[in-house]
N, C-alpha and C positions, 0 to 999 in steps of 0.2 A: 755258502751261504752265511748270512749274516744271524749270528744267534740273538733272539730277544734280549734283551738289557733286563729282565726280569731274572731270565734263566742263568745270564753270566755273571751273576753275583756269585761270589765263593760262599759255602759255608761259613767261613771266620767273619767276613764281613757281615753277612746276615746277623750272626749269632750278636755282632757288637751293637749293630742298629738296635736289636730285642733289648740288649741290656739298658742302652742308653732311655728307652723308650720308659723301661720298667722303671730306672731311677727317677725319670722326671714325674712319672704318675707318683711314686711313691713321696717325692718332695711336692708334688702339689696336694696329694693327700695328708701329709703333716702340715703345710699350712691352713689347709681347709680346719684341720681339727688341732689347732694348736691349745695344748693345756691352758688351762685359765691360770691367770696370774694369782699369786696369793701372799699372804703378809706373812713377817717371820715367824708368828705361830701356826701358819697352816690355812689361816683363814682364806677360802676359795671365794675369787672375784667372777663375777661372769662377764662375758665379751662386753666391752666399751667401759669398764670399770677397771681403778688402777688401786693397788694398795696404798691406804694412806694410813700410818701407825697399823694400830690394828684394826681397823676399817678398810671398807671398800668405798671408793670415790669415784666418782664423775660430776662435771661440772660443765656449763653451756660454754659454746665460744665467747671471747671475749669475757669471761668473768674475772671480776675483780674484787675491791676490798667492800664493795656493796652488794656484793650477789647474796640474797638471802640463802640460806638451808636448811633442806628439810631430812631429819635423822629418821630413817626407817626402823622401826622395831619389827622383825619378822614374825610369821607365826611358827611353832614347834616344827624341829626336822630332823632326821636321824643324822648320825653322824659321819654315814657313808656318802652324804652329799649327793643326794640324785641331781639328775641333769636337770628336772625341773625347777629346782631353786635356783638354780644358775640362770635358767632362762629367766624366769620371774625377776631377777635382779635387772638383766638385760632390758627387757621391756619397761621397768618401772624407769630405768635410768635415762632411756631415750624419750619417755614420756615429760618427766622432772626437768629433765636438761633442755626441752624445747618448750619449756614453760618461763624458764629465765632463772630456775633455781639450782644451786648444788646439790647434790644428794651423798649422803653418808650411811653405810649399812654396817653396823657393828654387828658382832655374833652375840648370843647370848651364851649360856655355860651350860655344861653338861651336867646333869643330876638334880635341876630343878623341877622338871616334871615329876614330882614324887608322889602323885596322886595315883599312878600306875606303875607297877614294877617293871614292864615291858619298855616303858619310856625314860628310864632312866639313861640310855645312852642317845637320849635326842637332844640337841640343842633348844633351850628354853630359856623366859624371863620369868622373874618373880611374878607368880599369878596365884599365891594362895598365902594364908595368913602364917602358915610357917616360914616360907621363902621373904616374904615382905620386908622383914628388916635389912636382906639386902641390896635393897633399893638404893639405899645412901652410898653404898659400897661402891656399886657399878656407876652410879653417877659421876662419882669422884673419877673413877677409872676414865672417864669421857675428858677430863681435863687436857691430858696431852692432845687428844684429840682435836680439840678447839683451837688450842696453840698453832698444830700442824696443820689445820684448815687456813689460818691467819699466814702462816708462813708460805702456802700455797698461793692464795689469792690477794694476798695484802693485809695489813692490820687496818680496820676501819677505823675512823674517827670516833663512831658514834657504835654503840653495840650492834654486830651483826644481827639481822632478824634470823630468829632460830625456831623451826616448827618441828613437831612430832606428829609421823604418820605410824601407828600402830595397828597391826592387824591379827585378830584371833588373839593367839596367845600373846603376843606383842601389844595388842589392844589393851588386854588387862594390865600389862606393864605400864602404857602409858597412860591409862587410868589412876594407876597407883603414883606414876609419877605426877602427874596434875594435883592428886589429894596431898601429896606429902610437899610438892614445892621446893624438892632438893636441888632442881636446876630450873635456873628462869628460862622459860619458853615462851615466846609470843604468841603460841595458837596450839593446841591438839586437835587431832583427825583421828579418833578411835572408831575401828571398824570391826563389826562383828564380834564382839567380846563384851565385858562387863565389868561391873565393880571388883576390885581384891576386898574381901571382908575381913576383918569388919572396916566398913569404907565409910569416910567422914571427909566431907569437903568444906574447907573454912569460908563463912559466910563473909569474912573481910578480906579474902585473897583470891579474888573469882579470875578465872584465865578464860580467852576465847576457848569454846570448845564444839567442835563437829562431831556428832554421833550418826556413823552408818549402819544401817541394818537392812534386813530384807526381811520379806511380808512372813509373818508365821515360824521365824526361825531361829530366834533367840530371846526369850523371856529376859535373859539376864540384861539386855541392851535396856529394854524396858525398865527395868530396875535401876540401872544407871541413869537412864533420863529423869527418874523420880528423884533421886537422889540429889542430883546436880537442881533440880528445881527447889526441892526443899531447902538448900543453902543458898538460894537464891542466885546461882550461877545461871546468867543469861545462856543461853546455847542454842543451837540447831540441831533439830532431829530429824533425820532424812530416812524413810522407810521405802525401798524400791520393792517390785515384784524381782522373784528370781534366785539365784543359789546364792548361799550363804559364803561366798568367797568372796577375794577382793577383785572387782571387776575394774575393766576400763573407766567406767563412769563413775566408781569410786574414787580411783586415782584423782580423775578430772574433777571431781565434787572437791575433793580435798586440796588439791593446788588453788582453783579458785576463790575457795574459802580463806585460806593462807593470802593470797595475793590481796584480798579484802582487807588485810588486817593492817591498817596504817600505822605512822609511826606517833 
């Protein structure tokens, strides 16, 4: 009588097949959970972004020397890099590149959130009067980044259009950069933040600014709106219902605002 094929397999062959399946499963799992890329100093980049100097970078298909760039200034986050910060990078890169912009995501510094001891091990941007003098130093550190971008996409005949999107702690820094003028940008979108005191905006040097806020969430944004108005800076101020967080709507509004800033 013929023995069924399933019973005829030797224990050794069955064990070998199980091992092959286990190896394949482990290989697939490794591909699905590939560690994020990182810069030389350890800045982690979300899926779809690559290291460029000391920042993370994404570009639309067919990007060239005419492609505008958005530099994103993140909110404060802990040094152990929670998964949600990388997920936020990935989602921002997908939307930004779909709208024809390249994206740069530099990392803040440890120790700048000095207003609470438990935040000293978080990555932050200058957002207090004490840290404000570091703004110029950080802006200078971005010079190699702009050159690396030109090397990657091509050096433009005219200056590449550069925009800032700052959220929360990064929004305070964006407001500080706009006030100081250390780096020339073609427009700023400041989301759910406020001014860095003592704040002063030069009436002779206005730049396009979009303020994004949520209803009843941040009187500091009202203060920033008033300061810009007092300085004669024409700007847009949008207040929406919902959370005091960077939403898809905020990102879309910022990119549409940037796209409207012509040469």
